[in-house]
One Martini backbone bead per residue (centre of mass of N, CA, C, O) as a GRO file, in nm:
protein
  542
    1UNK     BB    1  -3.087   2.471  -4.184
    2UNK     BB    2  -3.344   2.440  -4.364
    3UNK     BB    3  -3.673   2.357  -4.360
    4UNK     BB    4  -3.663   2.179  -4.611
    5UNK     BB    5  -3.418   2.008  -4.535
    6UNK     BB    6  -3.535   1.900  -4.273
    7UNK     BB    7  -3.779   1.753  -4.403
    8UNK     BB    8  -3.624   1.574  -4.598
    9UNK     BB    9  -3.445   1.430  -4.381
   10UNK     BB   10  -3.688   1.310  -4.232
   11UNK     BB   11  -3.794   1.138  -4.473
   12UNK     BB   12  -3.474   1.125  -4.593
   13UNK     BB   13  -3.187   1.041  -4.435
   14UNK     BB   14  -3.004   0.985  -4.712
   15UNK     BB   15  -2.993   1.264  -4.784
   16UNK     BB   16  -2.813   1.486  -4.998
   17UNK     BB   17  -2.606   1.779  -5.063
   18UNK     BB   18  -2.568   1.987  -5.349
   19UNK     BB   19  -2.391   2.248  -5.402
   20UNK     BB   20  -2.479   2.581  -5.542
   21UNK     BB   21  -2.692   2.793  -5.676
   22UNK     BB   22  -2.852   2.546  -5.557
   23UNK     BB   23  -2.994   2.311  -5.387
   24UNK     BB   24  -2.925   1.949  -5.424
   25UNK     BB   25  -3.121   1.670  -5.369
   26UNK     BB   26  -3.015   1.350  -5.299
   27UNK     BB   27  -3.214   1.068  -5.396
   28UNK     BB   28  -3.310   0.774  -5.349
   29UNK     BB   29  -3.492   0.600  -5.565
   30UNK     BB   30  -3.699   0.448  -5.352
   31UNK     BB   31  -3.769   0.739  -5.201
   32UNK     BB   32  -3.926   0.919  -5.408
   33UNK     BB   33  -4.233   0.857  -5.385
   34UNK     BB   34  -4.270   0.953  -5.087
   35UNK     BB   35  -4.152   1.236  -5.118
   36UNK     BB   36  -4.332   1.342  -5.346
   37UNK     BB   37  -4.595   1.311  -5.193
   38UNK     BB   38  -4.526   1.506  -4.959
   39UNK     BB   39  -4.459   1.758  -5.128
   40UNK     BB   40  -4.747   1.768  -5.261
   41UNK     BB   41  -4.948   1.728  -4.991
   42UNK     BB   42  -4.821   1.900  -4.789
   43UNK     BB   43  -4.939   2.198  -4.657
   44UNK     BB   44  -4.644   2.317  -4.579
   45UNK     BB   45  -4.549   2.284  -4.893
   46UNK     BB   46  -4.690   2.238  -5.170
   47UNK     BB   47  -4.564   2.104  -5.450
   48UNK     BB   48  -4.766   2.179  -5.743
   49UNK     BB   49  -4.506   2.236  -5.936
   50UNK     BB   50  -4.336   2.143  -6.238
   51UNK     BB   51  -4.072   2.318  -6.375
   52UNK     BB   52  -3.863   2.061  -6.403
   53UNK     BB   53  -3.737   1.783  -6.624
   54UNK     BB   54  -3.403   1.640  -6.620
   55UNK     BB   55  -3.191   1.470  -6.802
   56UNK     BB   56  -2.886   1.280  -6.699
   57UNK     BB   57  -2.536   1.211  -6.769
   58UNK     BB   58  -2.282   1.130  -6.516
   59UNK     BB   59  -2.166   0.840  -6.628
   60UNK     BB   60  -2.223   0.618  -6.391
   61UNK     BB   61  -2.496   0.775  -6.414
   62UNK     BB   62  -2.851   0.802  -6.428
   63UNK     BB   63  -3.100   1.081  -6.453
   64UNK     BB   64  -3.285   1.328  -6.249
   65UNK     BB   65  -3.400   1.668  -6.247
   66UNK     BB   66  -3.602   1.832  -6.006
   67UNK     BB   67  -3.826   2.119  -6.025
   68UNK     BB   68  -4.003   2.270  -5.756
   69UNK     BB   69  -4.316   2.439  -5.690
   70UNK     BB   70  -4.479   2.673  -5.475
   71UNK     BB   71  -4.781   2.856  -5.500
   72UNK     BB   72  -4.806   2.938  -5.185
   73UNK     BB   73  -4.491   2.999  -5.083
   74UNK     BB   74  -4.262   3.032  -5.328
   75UNK     BB   75  -4.102   2.781  -5.329
   76UNK     BB   76  -3.794   2.590  -5.400
   77UNK     BB   77  -3.702   2.259  -5.531
   78UNK     BB   78  -3.423   2.023  -5.571
   79UNK     BB   79  -3.385   1.705  -5.738
   80UNK     BB   80  -3.184   1.394  -5.727
   81UNK     BB   81  -3.207   1.107  -5.945
   82UNK     BB   82  -3.046   0.776  -5.957
   83UNK     BB   83  -2.870   0.529  -6.168
   84UNK     BB   84  -2.629   0.254  -6.221
   85UNK     BB   85  -2.811   0.126  -6.445
   86UNK     BB   86  -2.729   0.119  -6.789
   87UNK     BB   87  -2.884  -0.126  -6.917
   88UNK     BB   88  -3.164  -0.096  -6.708
   89UNK     BB   89  -3.301   0.178  -6.650
   90UNK     BB   90  -3.476   0.309  -6.346
   91UNK     BB   91  -3.768   0.490  -6.238
   92UNK     BB   92  -4.000   0.675  -6.077
   93UNK     BB   93  -4.289   0.810  -6.116
   94UNK     BB   94  -4.468   1.154  -6.120
   95UNK     BB   95  -4.742   1.153  -6.294
   96UNK     BB   96  -4.946   1.112  -6.046
   97UNK     BB   97  -4.888   1.426  -5.955
   98UNK     BB   98  -4.762   1.537  -6.236
   99UNK     BB   99  -4.876   1.567  -6.556
  100UNK     BB  100  -4.619   1.694  -6.696
  101UNK     BB  101  -4.448   1.420  -6.676
  102UNK     BB  102  -4.541   1.248  -6.910
  103UNK     BB  103  -4.375   1.382  -7.146
  104UNK     BB  104  -4.101   1.421  -6.996
  105UNK     BB  105  -4.047   1.116  -6.947
  106UNK     BB  106  -4.050   1.037  -7.244
  107UNK     BB  107  -3.803   1.207  -7.316
  108UNK     BB  108  -3.602   1.061  -7.132
  109UNK     BB  109  -3.641   0.786  -7.263
  110UNK     BB  110  -3.561   0.867  -7.553
  111UNK     BB  111  -3.253   0.985  -7.463
  112UNK     BB  112  -3.177   0.754  -7.208
  113UNK     BB  113  -3.363   0.486  -7.134
  114UNK     BB  114  -3.554   0.556  -6.902
  115UNK     BB  115  -3.764   0.381  -6.698
  116UNK     BB  116  -4.098   0.441  -6.574
  117UNK     BB  117  -4.250   0.349  -6.300
  118UNK     BB  118  -4.602   0.376  -6.375
  119UNK     BB  119  -4.617   0.468  -6.648
  120UNK     BB  120  -4.878   0.476  -6.894
  121UNK     BB  121  -4.658   0.573  -7.152
  122UNK     BB  122  -4.373   0.402  -7.270
  123UNK     BB  123  -4.263   0.611  -7.513
  124UNK     BB  124  -4.165   0.760  -7.757
  125UNK     BB  125  -4.176   1.116  -7.883
  126UNK     BB  126  -3.958   1.200  -8.123
  127UNK     BB  127  -3.862   0.933  -8.204
  128UNK     BB  128  -3.847   0.656  -8.347
  129UNK     BB  129  -3.912   0.331  -8.258
  130UNK     BB  130  -3.646   0.230  -8.445
  131UNK     BB  131  -3.445   0.363  -8.280
  132UNK     BB  132  -3.095   0.359  -8.205
  133UNK     BB  133  -3.066   0.461  -7.908
  134UNK     BB  134  -2.942   0.742  -7.684
  135UNK     BB  135  -2.841   1.060  -7.761
  136UNK     BB  136  -2.775   1.191  -7.452
  137UNK     BB  137  -2.564   1.007  -7.419
  138UNK     BB  138  -2.219   0.984  -7.391
  139UNK     BB  139  -2.214   0.680  -7.549
  140UNK     BB  140  -2.319   0.763  -7.813
  141UNK     BB  141  -2.369   0.640  -8.145
  142UNK     BB  142  -2.355   0.853  -8.448
  143UNK     BB  143  -2.344   0.663  -8.668
  144UNK     BB  144  -2.512   0.650  -8.969
  145UNK     BB  145  -2.542   0.327  -8.995
  146UNK     BB  146  -2.728   0.288  -8.743
  147UNK     BB  147  -2.916   0.550  -8.855
  148UNK     BB  148  -3.057   0.555  -9.121
  149UNK     BB  149  -3.231   0.693  -9.358
  150UNK     BB  150  -3.552   0.668  -9.390
  151UNK     BB  151  -3.786   0.509  -9.650
  152UNK     BB  152  -4.012   0.463  -9.441
  153UNK     BB  153  -4.278   0.442  -9.270
  154UNK     BB  154  -4.408   0.462  -8.974
  155UNK     BB  155  -4.513   0.233  -8.735
  156UNK     BB  156  -4.827   0.257  -8.586
  157UNK     BB  157  -4.886   0.166  -8.284
  158UNK     BB  158  -5.156   0.052  -8.052
  159UNK     BB  159  -4.914   0.028  -7.841
  160UNK     BB  160  -4.806   0.013  -7.504
  161UNK     BB  161  -4.609   0.070  -7.196
  162UNK     BB  162  -4.598  -0.070  -6.862
  163UNK     BB  163  -4.416  -0.043  -6.558
  164UNK     BB  164  -4.318  -0.275  -6.309
  165UNK     BB  165  -4.219  -0.391  -5.980
  166UNK     BB  166  -4.062  -0.636  -5.852
  167UNK     BB  167  -3.950  -0.763  -5.555
  168UNK     BB  168  -3.646  -0.800  -5.696
  169UNK     BB  169  -3.642  -0.524  -5.903
  170UNK     BB  170  -3.763  -0.603  -6.146
  171UNK     BB  171  -3.921  -0.577  -6.458
  172UNK     BB  172  -4.264  -0.531  -6.571
  173UNK     BB  173  -4.437  -0.573  -6.871
  174UNK     BB  174  -4.730  -0.391  -6.996
  175UNK     BB  175  -4.958  -0.409  -7.236
  176UNK     BB  176  -5.119  -0.134  -7.410
  177UNK     BB  177  -5.378   0.043  -7.529
  178UNK     BB  178  -5.452   0.333  -7.696
  179UNK     BB  179  -5.674   0.199  -7.867
  180UNK     BB  180  -5.957   0.068  -7.957
  181UNK     BB  181  -6.062  -0.148  -8.199
  182UNK     BB  182  -6.345   0.040  -8.246
  183UNK     BB  183  -6.199   0.286  -8.312
  184UNK     BB  184  -6.215   0.606  -8.468
  185UNK     BB  185  -5.924   0.706  -8.648
  186UNK     BB  186  -5.774   1.025  -8.695
  187UNK     BB  187  -5.588   1.269  -8.870
  188UNK     BB  188  -5.450   1.569  -8.722
  189UNK     BB  189  -5.231   1.610  -8.919
  190UNK     BB  190  -4.906   1.758  -8.992
  191UNK     BB  191  -5.022   1.993  -9.099
  192UNK     BB  192  -5.006   2.322  -9.024
  193UNK     BB  193  -5.284   2.399  -9.034
  194UNK     BB  194  -5.443   2.441  -8.712
  195UNK     BB  195  -5.183   2.301  -8.555
  196UNK     BB  196  -4.938   2.500  -8.533
  197UNK     BB  197  -4.773   2.282  -8.688
  198UNK     BB  198  -4.574   1.988  -8.692
  199UNK     BB  199  -4.857   1.816  -8.593
  200UNK     BB  200  -5.008   1.515  -8.445
  201UNK     BB  201  -5.348   1.397  -8.416
  202UNK     BB  202  -5.470   1.117  -8.277
  203UNK     BB  203  -5.824   1.066  -8.329
  204UNK     BB  204  -6.094   0.972  -8.141
  205UNK     BB  205  -6.424   0.903  -8.263
  206UNK     BB  206  -6.779   1.007  -8.202
  207UNK     BB  207  -6.836   1.130  -8.458
  208UNK     BB  208  -6.763   1.464  -8.350
  209UNK     BB  209  -6.650   1.334  -8.096
  210UNK     BB  210  -6.402   1.329  -7.855
  211UNK     BB  211  -6.220   1.069  -7.687
  212UNK     BB  212  -5.911   1.083  -7.805
  213UNK     BB  213  -5.558   1.193  -7.779
  214UNK     BB  214  -5.258   1.142  -7.977
  215UNK     BB  215  -4.944   1.271  -7.957
  216UNK     BB  216  -4.726   1.383  -8.230
  217UNK     BB  217  -4.393   1.432  -8.238
  218UNK     BB  218  -4.071   1.516  -8.413
  219UNK     BB  219  -4.066   1.630  -8.715
  220UNK     BB  220  -3.843   1.880  -8.611
  221UNK     BB  221  -3.611   1.745  -8.486
  222UNK     BB  222  -3.259   1.879  -8.405
  223UNK     BB  223  -3.069   1.841  -8.148
  224UNK     BB  224  -2.986   2.095  -7.972
  225UNK     BB  225  -2.878   1.979  -7.699
  226UNK     BB  226  -2.655   1.806  -7.825
  227UNK     BB  227  -2.504   2.030  -7.981
  228UNK     BB  228  -2.432   2.208  -7.726
  229UNK     BB  229  -2.205   2.006  -7.608
  230UNK     BB  230  -2.002   2.116  -7.868
  231UNK     BB  231  -2.033   2.414  -7.761
  232UNK     BB  232  -2.000   2.715  -7.692
  233UNK     BB  233  -2.173   2.947  -7.531
  234UNK     BB  234  -2.202   3.154  -7.766
  235UNK     BB  235  -2.295   2.929  -7.977
  236UNK     BB  236  -2.579   2.858  -7.832
  237UNK     BB  237  -2.761   3.115  -7.873
  238UNK     BB  238  -2.896   3.068  -8.161
  239UNK     BB  239  -3.105   2.847  -8.079
  240UNK     BB  240  -3.326   3.017  -7.931
  241UNK     BB  241  -3.453   3.155  -8.189
  242UNK     BB  242  -3.542   2.838  -8.290
  243UNK     BB  243  -3.769   2.785  -8.121
  244UNK     BB  244  -3.954   3.021  -8.018
  245UNK     BB  245  -3.962   3.258  -8.264
  246UNK     BB  246  -4.181   3.448  -8.096
  247UNK     BB  247  -3.942   3.440  -7.840
  248UNK     BB  248  -3.645   3.512  -7.900
  249UNK     BB  249  -3.551   3.723  -7.690
  250UNK     BB  250  -3.642   3.564  -7.435
  251UNK     BB  251  -3.482   3.303  -7.466
  252UNK     BB  252  -3.201   3.438  -7.478
  253UNK     BB  253  -3.221   3.575  -7.206
  254UNK     BB  254  -3.218   3.317  -7.035
  255UNK     BB  255  -2.939   3.211  -7.117
  256UNK     BB  256  -2.776   3.460  -7.041
  257UNK     BB  257  -2.857   3.468  -6.740
  258UNK     BB  258  -2.743   3.192  -6.661
  259UNK     BB  259  -2.449   3.255  -6.737
  260UNK     BB  260  -2.413   3.520  -6.575
  261UNK     BB  261  -2.466   3.401  -6.295
  262UNK     BB  262  -2.234   3.195  -6.303
  263UNK     BB  263  -2.012   3.430  -6.351
  264UNK     BB  264  -2.086   3.706  -6.205
  265UNK     BB  265  -2.225   3.905  -6.410
  266UNK     BB  266  -2.264   4.245  -6.480
  267UNK     BB  267  -2.522   4.416  -6.620
  268UNK     BB  268  -2.593   4.682  -6.770
  269UNK     BB  269  -2.853   4.900  -6.744
  270UNK     BB  270  -2.903   4.950  -7.042
  271UNK     BB  271  -2.937   4.652  -7.120
  272UNK     BB  272  -3.177   4.592  -6.934
  273UNK     BB  273  -3.376   4.786  -7.069
  274UNK     BB  274  -3.356   4.680  -7.356
  275UNK     BB  275  -3.443   4.392  -7.296
  276UNK     BB  276  -3.722   4.461  -7.184
  277UNK     BB  277  -3.833   4.597  -7.440
  278UNK     BB  278  -3.790   4.357  -7.631
  279UNK     BB  279  -3.972   4.162  -7.475
  280UNK     BB  280  -4.238   4.332  -7.506
  281UNK     BB  281  -4.243   4.347  -7.809
  282UNK     BB  282  -4.253   4.042  -7.844
  283UNK     BB  283  -4.520   3.995  -7.696
  284UNK     BB  284  -4.695   4.163  -7.883
  285UNK     BB  285  -4.625   4.022  -8.150
  286UNK     BB  286  -4.726   3.745  -8.057
  287UNK     BB  287  -5.022   3.827  -7.985
  288UNK     BB  288  -5.087   3.925  -8.270
  289UNK     BB  289  -5.049   3.651  -8.405
  290UNK     BB  290  -5.258   3.510  -8.242
  291UNK     BB  291  -5.498   3.676  -8.332
  292UNK     BB  292  -5.474   3.620  -8.633
  293UNK     BB  293  -5.478   3.299  -8.630
  294UNK     BB  294  -5.723   3.246  -8.451
  295UNK     BB  295  -5.932   3.391  -8.622
  296UNK     BB  296  -5.882   3.219  -8.875
  297UNK     BB  297  -5.958   2.946  -8.750
  298UNK     BB  298  -6.266   3.079  -8.704
  299UNK     BB  299  -6.304   3.260  -8.997
  300UNK     BB  300  -6.145   3.551  -8.957
  301UNK     BB  301  -5.974   3.689  -9.203
  302UNK     BB  302  -5.946   3.996  -9.149
  303UNK     BB  303  -5.795   3.975  -8.873
  304UNK     BB  304  -5.529   3.874  -8.985
  305UNK     BB  305  -5.444   4.152  -9.112
  306UNK     BB  306  -5.454   4.324  -8.860
  307UNK     BB  307  -5.231   4.186  -8.692
  308UNK     BB  308  -5.001   4.228  -8.908
  309UNK     BB  309  -4.997   4.533  -8.924
  310UNK     BB  310  -4.874   4.581  -8.631
  311UNK     BB  311  -4.640   4.379  -8.631
  312UNK     BB  312  -4.469   4.521  -8.849
  313UNK     BB  313  -4.381   4.758  -8.670
  314UNK     BB  314  -4.201   4.585  -8.485
  315UNK     BB  315  -4.018   4.458  -8.703
  316UNK     BB  316  -3.897   4.729  -8.785
  317UNK     BB  317  -3.758   4.783  -8.516
  318UNK     BB  318  -3.581   4.533  -8.518
  319UNK     BB  319  -3.436   4.584  -8.787
  320UNK     BB  320  -3.289   4.842  -8.713
  321UNK     BB  321  -3.116   4.709  -8.471
  322UNK     BB  322  -3.065   4.388  -8.576
  323UNK     BB  323  -3.125   4.311  -8.898
  324UNK     BB  324  -3.393   4.161  -8.804
  325UNK     BB  325  -3.732   3.998  -8.761
  326UNK     BB  326  -3.695   3.706  -8.601
  327UNK     BB  327  -3.382   3.618  -8.588
  328UNK     BB  328  -3.189   3.852  -8.417
  329UNK     BB  329  -2.921   3.815  -8.252
  330UNK     BB  330  -2.890   4.015  -7.979
  331UNK     BB  331  -2.830   3.877  -7.741
  332UNK     BB  332  -2.564   3.866  -7.501
  333UNK     BB  333  -2.304   3.810  -7.309
  334UNK     BB  334  -2.359   4.110  -7.108
  335UNK     BB  335  -2.600   4.188  -7.331
  336UNK     BB  336  -2.575   4.352  -7.638
  337UNK     BB  337  -2.468   4.381  -7.964
  338UNK     BB  338  -2.622   4.667  -7.987
  339UNK     BB  339  -2.732   4.956  -8.015
  340UNK     BB  340  -2.978   5.148  -8.057
  341UNK     BB  341  -3.155   5.302  -8.272
  342UNK     BB  342  -3.223   5.633  -8.328
  343UNK     BB  343  -3.547   5.547  -8.387
  344UNK     BB  344  -3.657   5.374  -8.156
  345UNK     BB  345  -3.816   5.564  -7.961
  346UNK     BB  346  -4.004   5.691  -8.169
  347UNK     BB  347  -4.139   5.424  -8.269
  348UNK     BB  348  -4.245   5.331  -7.997
  349UNK     BB  349  -4.428   5.575  -7.943
  350UNK     BB  350  -4.605   5.539  -8.193
  351UNK     BB  351  -4.708   5.261  -8.112
  352UNK     BB  352  -4.833   5.330  -7.838
  353UNK     BB  353  -5.041   5.536  -7.961
  354UNK     BB  354  -5.193   5.334  -8.172
  355UNK     BB  355  -5.293   5.066  -8.020
  356UNK     BB  356  -5.561   5.124  -7.868
  357UNK     BB  357  -5.734   5.159  -8.130
  358UNK     BB  358  -5.670   4.876  -8.244
  359UNK     BB  359  -5.798   4.711  -8.016
  360UNK     BB  360  -6.082   4.814  -8.069
  361UNK     BB  361  -6.102   4.683  -8.347
  362UNK     BB  362  -6.077   4.392  -8.258
  363UNK     BB  363  -6.332   4.388  -8.080
  364UNK     BB  364  -6.531   4.474  -8.303
  365UNK     BB  365  -6.462   4.237  -8.502
  366UNK     BB  366  -6.456   3.974  -8.274
  367UNK     BB  367  -6.526   3.966  -7.965
  368UNK     BB  368  -6.849   4.043  -8.023
  369UNK     BB  369  -6.902   3.802  -8.184
  370UNK     BB  370  -7.138   3.558  -8.172
  371UNK     BB  371  -6.985   3.324  -8.302
  372UNK     BB  372  -6.721   3.347  -8.148
  373UNK     BB  373  -6.841   3.318  -7.862
  374UNK     BB  374  -6.962   3.033  -7.908
  375UNK     BB  375  -6.670   2.906  -7.969
  376UNK     BB  376  -6.544   2.995  -7.667
  377UNK     BB  377  -6.752   2.985  -7.451
  378UNK     BB  378  -6.693   2.705  -7.245
  379UNK     BB  379  -6.437   2.609  -7.401
  380UNK     BB  380  -6.189   2.438  -7.272
  381UNK     BB  381  -6.168   2.380  -6.966
  382UNK     BB  382  -5.933   2.501  -6.709
  383UNK     BB  383  -5.827   2.444  -6.416
  384UNK     BB  384  -5.622   2.538  -6.173
  385UNK     BB  385  -5.517   2.256  -6.093
  386UNK     BB  386  -5.455   2.163  -6.386
  387UNK     BB  387  -5.257   2.382  -6.464
  388UNK     BB  388  -5.045   2.296  -6.255
  389UNK     BB  389  -5.015   1.994  -6.331
  390UNK     BB  390  -4.958   2.057  -6.652
  391UNK     BB  391  -4.787   2.333  -6.673
  392UNK     BB  392  -4.975   2.585  -6.745
  393UNK     BB  393  -4.853   2.868  -6.846
  394UNK     BB  394  -4.907   3.181  -6.876
  395UNK     BB  395  -5.189   3.284  -7.024
  396UNK     BB  396  -5.331   3.006  -6.985
  397UNK     BB  397  -5.294   2.999  -6.674
  398UNK     BB  398  -5.420   3.284  -6.605
  399UNK     BB  399  -5.708   3.201  -6.719
  400UNK     BB  400  -5.721   2.995  -6.447
  401UNK     BB  401  -5.586   3.173  -6.191
  402UNK     BB  402  -5.267   3.174  -6.233
  403UNK     BB  403  -4.998   3.325  -6.063
  404UNK     BB  404  -4.714   3.284  -6.301
  405UNK     BB  405  -4.537   3.537  -6.328
  406UNK     BB  406  -4.200   3.581  -6.347
  407UNK     BB  407  -4.187   3.895  -6.323
  408UNK     BB  408  -4.310   3.869  -6.025
  409UNK     BB  409  -4.166   3.626  -5.878
  410UNK     BB  410  -3.873   3.680  -6.060
  411UNK     BB  411  -3.723   3.943  -6.104
  412UNK     BB  412  -3.584   4.098  -6.399
  413UNK     BB  413  -3.399   4.321  -6.505
  414UNK     BB  414  -3.653   4.595  -6.521
  415UNK     BB  415  -3.914   4.486  -6.355
  416UNK     BB  416  -3.849   4.647  -6.076
  417UNK     BB  417  -3.905   4.949  -6.229
  418UNK     BB  418  -4.204   4.857  -6.281
  419UNK     BB  419  -4.553   4.889  -6.344
  420UNK     BB  420  -4.787   4.607  -6.336
  421UNK     BB  421  -5.033   4.387  -6.437
  422UNK     BB  422  -5.156   4.076  -6.360
  423UNK     BB  423  -5.341   3.896  -6.565
  424UNK     BB  424  -5.655   3.766  -6.440
  425UNK     BB  425  -5.846   3.468  -6.487
  426UNK     BB  426  -6.111   3.204  -6.413
  427UNK     BB  427  -6.256   3.033  -6.642
  428UNK     BB  428  -6.056   2.860  -6.850
  429UNK     BB  429  -6.122   2.933  -7.141
  430UNK     BB  430  -6.096   3.028  -7.461
  431UNK     BB  431  -6.181   3.322  -7.412
  432UNK     BB  432  -5.977   3.388  -7.188
  433UNK     BB  433  -5.720   3.331  -7.354
  434UNK     BB  434  -5.780   3.547  -7.560
  435UNK     BB  435  -5.834   3.809  -7.385
  436UNK     BB  436  -5.573   3.814  -7.214
  437UNK     BB  437  -5.376   3.891  -7.443
  438UNK     BB  438  -5.495   4.171  -7.497
  439UNK     BB  439  -5.443   4.274  -7.207
  440UNK     BB  440  -5.131   4.233  -7.216
  441UNK     BB  441  -5.072   4.449  -7.422
  442UNK     BB  442  -5.142   4.686  -7.237
  443UNK     BB  443  -4.914   4.624  -7.028
  444UNK     BB  444  -4.676   4.643  -7.224
  445UNK     BB  445  -4.724   4.939  -7.297
  446UNK     BB  446  -4.682   5.040  -7.006
  447UNK     BB  447  -4.389   4.953  -6.983
  448UNK     BB  448  -4.276   5.111  -7.225
  449UNK     BB  449  -4.361   5.393  -7.124
  450UNK     BB  450  -4.159   5.383  -6.868
  451UNK     BB  451  -3.880   5.332  -7.048
  452UNK     BB  452  -3.830   5.508  -7.312
  453UNK     BB  453  -3.730   5.783  -7.130
  454UNK     BB  454  -3.520   5.586  -6.920
  455UNK     BB  455  -3.264   5.519  -7.062
  456UNK     BB  456  -2.963   5.464  -6.981
  457UNK     BB  457  -2.658   5.539  -6.978
  458UNK     BB  458  -2.398   5.363  -7.145
  459UNK     BB  459  -2.336   5.051  -7.162
  460UNK     BB  460  -2.450   4.754  -7.362
  461UNK     BB  461  -2.186   4.589  -7.254
  462UNK     BB  462  -1.997   4.356  -7.118
  463UNK     BB  463  -1.697   4.232  -7.064
  464UNK     BB  464  -1.546   3.938  -7.211
  465UNK     BB  465  -1.416   3.654  -7.262
  466UNK     BB  466  -1.352   3.453  -7.525
  467UNK     BB  467  -1.347   3.227  -7.301
  468UNK     BB  468  -1.611   3.044  -7.150
  469UNK     BB  469  -1.621   2.940  -6.802
  470UNK     BB  470  -1.797   2.763  -6.583
  471UNK     BB  471  -1.859   2.683  -6.293
  472UNK     BB  472  -1.901   2.423  -6.121
  473UNK     BB  473  -2.241   2.310  -6.177
  474UNK     BB  474  -2.577   2.432  -6.118
  475UNK     BB  475  -2.833   2.588  -6.335
  476UNK     BB  476  -3.129   2.821  -6.310
  477UNK     BB  477  -3.354   2.989  -6.545
  478UNK     BB  478  -3.621   3.236  -6.586
  479UNK     BB  479  -3.881   3.343  -6.810
  480UNK     BB  480  -4.137   3.545  -6.959
  481UNK     BB  481  -4.277   3.428  -7.209
  482UNK     BB  482  -4.535   3.430  -7.433
  483UNK     BB  483  -4.622   3.112  -7.327
  484UNK     BB  484  -4.424   3.121  -7.072
  485UNK     BB  485  -4.212   2.942  -6.891
  486UNK     BB  486  -3.865   2.982  -6.957
  487UNK     BB  487  -3.602   2.745  -6.928
  488UNK     BB  488  -3.257   2.702  -6.791
  489UNK     BB  489  -3.032   2.421  -6.780
  490UNK     BB  490  -2.706   2.388  -6.619
  491UNK     BB  491  -2.412   2.186  -6.659
  492UNK     BB  492  -2.088   2.211  -6.511
  493UNK     BB  493  -1.712   2.129  -6.567
  494UNK     BB  494  -1.522   2.368  -6.642
  495UNK     BB  495  -1.590   2.425  -6.942
  496UNK     BB  496  -1.654   2.558  -7.268
  497UNK     BB  497  -1.876   2.342  -7.239
  498UNK     BB  498  -2.164   2.199  -7.183
  499UNK     BB  499  -2.269   1.916  -7.025
  500UNK     BB  500  -2.568   2.045  -6.977
  501UNK     BB  501  -2.850   2.152  -7.190
  502UNK     BB  502  -3.172   2.282  -7.096
  503UNK     BB  503  -3.490   2.335  -7.246
  504UNK     BB  504  -3.777   2.476  -7.086
  505UNK     BB  505  -4.070   2.442  -7.236
  506UNK     BB  506  -4.407   2.540  -7.261
  507UNK     BB  507  -4.523   2.368  -7.506
  508UNK     BB  508  -4.532   2.075  -7.394
  509UNK     BB  509  -4.755   2.133  -7.180
  510UNK     BB  510  -4.974   2.236  -7.371
  511UNK     BB  511  -4.998   1.970  -7.535
  512UNK     BB  512  -5.049   1.782  -7.281
  513UNK     BB  513  -5.357   1.919  -7.246
  514UNK     BB  514  -5.536   1.846  -7.495
  515UNK     BB  515  -5.678   1.583  -7.419
  516UNK     BB  516  -5.820   1.693  -7.167
  517UNK     BB  517  -5.972   1.942  -7.313
  518UNK     BB  518  -6.122   1.747  -7.557
  519UNK     BB  519  -6.300   1.577  -7.404
  520UNK     BB  520  -6.616   1.575  -7.571
  521UNK     BB  521  -6.548   1.735  -7.798
  522UNK     BB  522  -6.514   1.887  -8.097
  523UNK     BB  523  -6.336   1.933  -8.371
  524UNK     BB  524  -6.375   2.243  -8.375
  525UNK     BB  525  -6.272   2.274  -8.079
  526UNK     BB  526  -5.979   2.190  -8.123
  527UNK     BB  527  -5.902   2.440  -8.286
  528UNK     BB  528  -5.968   2.647  -8.064
  529UNK     BB  529  -5.798   2.530  -7.833
  530UNK     BB  530  -5.523   2.520  -7.973
  531UNK     BB  531  -5.513   2.824  -8.042
  532UNK     BB  532  -5.539   2.925  -7.737
  533UNK     BB  533  -5.256   2.801  -7.647
  534UNK     BB  534  -5.016   2.885  -7.851
  535UNK     BB  535  -4.830   2.691  -7.971
  536UNK     BB  536  -4.483   2.604  -8.068
  537UNK     BB  537  -4.318   2.347  -8.212
  538UNK     BB  538  -4.005   2.410  -8.190
  539UNK     BB  539  -4.033   2.426  -7.873
  540UNK     BB  540  -4.085   2.114  -7.850
  541UNK     BB  541  -3.868   1.959  -8.034
  542UNK     BB  542  -3.567   2.084  -8.053
   0.00000   0.00000   0.00000
């Protein structure tokens, strides 16, 4: 028995373990609040980061799988909490401990109908308030006449609901206001410019100062996770390119790794090196687009063209090998779709050679500009503790001092074959989030430099069966995508389609922190703060 299991059994004697790729501790519903509190607060455990919160319909029960990380010990624990009440299901919230649970629990409510007791804002998050049914339940009726295409605008209520539990176990609903009657509320979005996607911020203002932001997602929700349940594993791969399309290679890498680990499939060394190089080229291309769009958000139009100039060189490299520039469809289960183009290594070397001087141009053009610095320095500060609580990973988390790089914490592909620095800054402001990404480009170039002349010979993909069935169980893998930790959770019942496939995107947590970061800031600061978080909306809406 592990020390974690021993501690959990001591706190919750009724806890049982479901074995699999990792132990899954099944916790009685009413024991979850006390256990969650101990796991979060106990200095010997200190699970201060919620890596994933996934709703699942197990047939007779509905519930949630929680994956928790300790940033001090490096340990991970997974919990399963369920309810057999399918008519009026409820669980206890953990949003009082991990702020990232606020939007994640709303997502579970939206798709499964599970009400979270104590959650401050129990509303749908992606679907309209008048949507009938809960789409990720196995008994959901998708007949079009039940939810016809609406021809009227959604009625935006200024009220939400909080649930508490009566002594007899029934729920009591308390209506709460989102905004006060005298609040002056304006819409920022959902037009794409400045909000970085089809996203709407209902913003309460006092003059130009922001009092509160209510985030509206779901404008491009496509039901990718529901669609995946009726597709074979190879068929699900193309969805990943269409989540955060600026992290296409990395997202698909995560899904392939999760499936490969479940299969016990060994990926050839050549494919591992190619995957790593494609991931780092993707990271550079994404950070270049961040530089371009962020600078334009702050008024530096010339910088927009500079960023695209170098990004185009990477897209040319992708196009040579993959035949596409954005949704590349390149990683596959067991390796990659095709070997690298004959010009791949030459073009990568040319890019590595040219980029340092181009980075100097970026700094000369924008980083040192007095107006830009005044717009960034000290604006939108995120503390280390808040970064962990809100689940803000990736460059935005590292700008607050959080060493959260998955490539360092859980090395995969060829990352254990290269040396690079995890760039950490501690100020946690907009300027740190901006500067850190440019520094990460330097580290990505260093990784590429070590790999480009050392790609092993051999096969670029392992052979797999035409029909892939994963052993029954639960699986979870993460990669370091351009915006943070991108995770894939799979539950299999030994069929050719996944029973549950969940994409744990970094973008939802980034947007979840916007209200916190902008309280008391000005409207212009919202644009700078949102741009510095660098979220991509299809990654959120899925």
